[in-house]
N, C-alpha and C positions, 0 to 999 in steps of 0.2 A: 516446561510446557504450561504450568499453572499461570505463569506470567503472561504468556501469549493468549491464553483463554481470557484472563482478566483484561488484557489490552483491548479486547472487543468492546468493553464498556465505554471506552472513549473514542476508539477509532471508527466504529460503526456510525455513531452520531456525527462525527466529524465529516465523514463522506456524505452521509444523508443531507446534513445541513449545508454542506458546501455545494452540492448539486442543486438543492432548492434555491439557494441564494443566486445561482446563475440563471434562474428562470427557465430552465429546460425541463423541469418536472411538471407533469400535468397538474393544473391548478386544483382539480377536484380530487386529487389523490394526496395532496400535501399533508393533511391531518389524518391520514389513514395508515393502517399497517402495511399497505402496499404502495407506499409513497414513491418507490423507485420503479413502478410499473412503466414499461416502455424504454427504460434506460439500458443501454448495452455497456457492460463493464468487463474489462480485462484485469485479472490479478496476476502479476508477474512474480514468480517465486511463491506460489500459493501453498506449498508444503502439503499438509494433510487436509487442507480446506477449512480451517477454523474460521477464517474471515469470509471465504467464498460462499459458504452455505448461508451465513447470516445476511449477506447482501441479496442472495436469492430469496430469502424469506421476506424481504422488503419489496419483492416484485421484480427485481432486475433480472435481465438475462446475463448470466455471468460465465465467463470462460476463465478457468484457472490453468496456468501453465507452470511447469516446474521441470528441472532436469533430473529429479530423483524419481525413478520408476517405482521404487518401493513406496515413497510418499504418495504418489499419484494413485497407486493401487489401494492404499489405505483410504485416501479421500473418496475414491469410487465406491469402496465397500461400505464406508460410513454413510454415504449418500443413499445407496440402494437399501441398506439395512435399517437405517434410522430415520431417513427423511425421503422416502420414495416419492412423496408429493412434489419434491423439488427437482426430480429427474428431468423434467421438461424445461427447467429454468437454469440448471447448472451443468456444465460440461468440463471435463478435465483432459488435459493433453500433456504428454511427455514431449516437450518441445522447447528449444531455446528461443528467446525473444527475437533475435535477429532473423531466424527462419520464419517465425510467425509473422513478423512485420512485412515480409516479402509478399505475402498473399492477403494481408489484412490491413492495408493502408487506409487511413482516414475513416476508420470503421467504428471506433468506440466513443461513447460519451464520456467515459472516464477510464483511466488506467491507474491501478493501485500498485505501488512498490513499497510494501510494508515489511520492515525488518529484513531488508535485502541488501541495501547499498553497503552496509558495513562488512559484507562478505565478498564484495566484488572488487577485482583489480581495476578493470577498465570501466569506470563509471560513465565516462563520456559516451562510449559505444552503447552501453546498456540504455542510458537515457535517450540517446538519439533514436534507437530502435523503438522504444516506448512511445516517443513523441510521434513517430511516423504512423503508428496505429491509431492515434487520436484524430477525431474529427476536428476541423477548425472550430474553436469555441469550446472544445472539450477540456476536461480537467485532468491533471496528473496529481495524484496524492502520494506523498512520501512520508514514511515514518522511519526514523533511524536514530542512532546515537550521535551525539556531538563529539568532536575531537577536542576534548578539554581534559585537563588534569583531574578535576573532580569526577568526571565520567569514568576516566580510566581507573582511578583509585577506588571509587565507590561502586561503579557498575561492573567493572571487569575484574580487578584484583580481588576485591572482597566478594563480589558476586560469584565468581568462578572458583576461587581458591579457598574461600572461607565458608560461604553459604551454599556452595555447590548448586547454584541456580542453573548453570549450564556447564557442560564438560570443559575441563581446563584446556585452554588454547583455542576456544571457539572464536574469540574476538582478538583482533590485532590492531595495534595503534596505527600502523601505516594505512589501514583500510578504512579507518573512521574519517568522517568528513564534516566540516562545519556547514551550517545552513547558508552562510553567505557564499561559500564555494558552490553549493548546489544551485543557488539562485543565479550565480554567474554563468554556470554551464547551461542552465535552462534559458537564460537571456539570449545566448548565442543560437538557440534553437527556436527563437521567436515565441517563447513562452513567458508570460508575465506572471510573476509571483504575486498572489493576492492575499496570502495568509501564511504566517509562521507562528506556531504555538509551541511553547515549552511544556514538557511533561516530565513526571518522575514516578518511580515505582516504589511502593511501600511493601517491603518483603513480609513484614510481620502481619499485615492485614491483607496481603495479596490484592492490592488495589492500585490503580493508576489514577493520577489526577493532573489536571492542567495547572501550570505554575507560570509566574511572570518572568521566567528566565529560561533560556535555552541551554544552560550550562550542562544539563544532563542529557535528556533526549528531546526530540522535537518532531513536529509534524508540519508539513508544507503542502500548500495547494498552489498550483500554477495553471494558467489558462493558455492554451494554444491559440495564438492570435490569428485572425482571419487575414489572409494575404490580400492586399489591395493593389490593383494595377496602377502603375504610374501613368498619368495622362501626358 
């Protein structure tokens, strides 16, 4: 859990700056604490709302969905008890993304899939549903583990079985995915990848940082392209 809390230090600025770069943020809000005012964001697999609330603090209207009822109840309790001022900005639902997409097509300025892909079997179905909820021109942000030997040995074997950063068996090799494969999937869904950043976690300092390699973990931003009619 400490690692996820620390991850906000780089993933919140990533999302903020990625949306600013797209030119969809109100100009007069760019250098303020409410920089995401007017932005509608969906977080898929929001868990207990660690990231969801932080995006709400930046002014966004955020919907967090997760399959875990206990996690959603925890998120709701934390919101009402610790951040009641955000209750008008943040909402949580126990709902699968495919169901959510049926009634929320082309709705969101951004969809966040953070530390989720490495736990999902059918990544194509998940991403297809996420993209359906995006407005044309909207951004999908993904953070996950790369499918590499250094990540497996350093992040999973040592992380789970030596340092106990996560319960043993949390991550599986077969479910990890390389950034190029994610990009290829998104390409088939008319989403253009505009950013891939590598990142790594320092257990001893409980800090994340961007690095010039995607060998360990990575973040990706892709834009849903506007459909053009053929003449």
